[in-house]
N, C-alpha and C positions, 0 to 999 in steps of 0.2 A: 503494500500500500503505500502511495506516496502523497504528498500535498500540493494542493493547490491554491495559488495566491490567495490570500483570506483565510485562510486554515480550513479550508474544508478536504477532508479527507479523498482522494480519488480509487477506484479501482479498477484495476489493469486487467483488461482479458475475458471481464464477468460477462459485459453486454456480449461482445463477440462469440464466446463460448455459449450462451445460452440461445444466439441467435444460429448458429451452426446445429448445436441440438434440434431446434426446433425443428428446421429443416429438414439435416436427417431421418431425425425421426418419425414426422409426419409420409416422409418419399414420397412427394408431392409437387416438388420444386420442380418447374418446368413440364409437368405433364396433365393431358386432362383426367379431370378427375371425378368425371362423369360415370355416376354406376347407371347400370340398365336395371330394369323393372326385374324381379327373378320372373324367371317363365317366357322372356319377350321371344326367344328363340325357341320355344317349346312349340310343337305342332299341335294341332287341334286332334281330336279323337277320334281314328281311324274304326267305321262301322262297315261288317258285310250288311249288302243290300241283294238280292235278286232283281237282274236288271232283265229287260227286253228290248224290243225295238217297233217305232211305231211309223207309218209316212204318210198319216192321211194328213191331208193338205188343209188350209182353213185356217179360222181365229181359234188361238187357244181358250181355256175357262178362262185367261188373267184378262183376255181382251185383244193378246197381240198376238200377230200371222204367224203360222207354224214354221221354222226355220233353224239350219242348221246352228247348236249351241244350247238348245233348248228341251228341258228333261219335261214330263210328266212324273208328279210324287201326290203321294198324303200330304195333304196341305196339315194334319195333327203332328205328321212328324215334320216336313221339311214345306215350311210356307209360300205362299209365291214371292218371286224376289229372291232367296235363297240363292247363295253363289258356291257351288261344291266343287270337289275335286274329283273325280271316278279315275280310279288306277284298277290294274289287271284285267281289264276291257280290251285287250290287244290294240289295235289303230282306234279305236272309239275310246280310249283314256284321254282326259283331257280335262278342260272346265267346262261346267256347263250351268245355269241360270235355271231354277223353277219357273217355270211358266203356263203350266196345265195340269192336268187329274185328272181321272181314271175312275169309271163305275170298278172296275175290279182289281183297281190298285190301292191295298193298305196294306200298312205298315211299312215295315224296309223293302219295298220296293220301288225302281224307279223303270220311267218307261223313256228309251231315246228316243229323239225323232232325227230320223232318216229322212232325207228326199226319195230315195229310190223303194217302192217295194220290194223288189227283188234283194236287195240290201238289208231290209229290215226283217226280211226273212232268216235271210244267210246267219243276221247275228243271233237269233235263236231264243235263250234263257240262259243267262250265267249268273256265276258270285263274282260281284265287284266288292272294292273297298269305295267307300264314300268318306271322303273331309269334307266336313262342312267349314267356309271359307267366312261366312256371314249369313246370318239369318234377316230372310225378308223382314221379321217383323220386328225388326230391332234389340232381340235378345244375345245376349252377350252369348262366345263360342269358348266352351269350353276346351281350355289347353289343358293337356295331359305332360 
């Protein structure tokens, strides 16, 4: 310890040492410290659905014209406007929007719109995996 003019004691090195310990201890100097929310990169639950295909042209139950990228589903399971990702469907795997229903579609079933009758028949019936990307009614997607 030394004395500054006027009689006040002076502590050498303490301020620098405390500053250095704070910076090193926090480990955040010069780095972005934003943290992601837990589960930010987790995927939504994948569920098994039975899939068929249809090719009937016209308006869907939601009022939009039939077109590629549309599926019919039970609105109690997947409401209108729900965006889904379908996998294990071969060349038909991809993203779809629920815009239609069907009298025979109940529970975990989807009906993929295809423009060609023969293609729809060849699609047959298969078990696929469906991942909900967003629900049409605004409810949150449960991430696992």
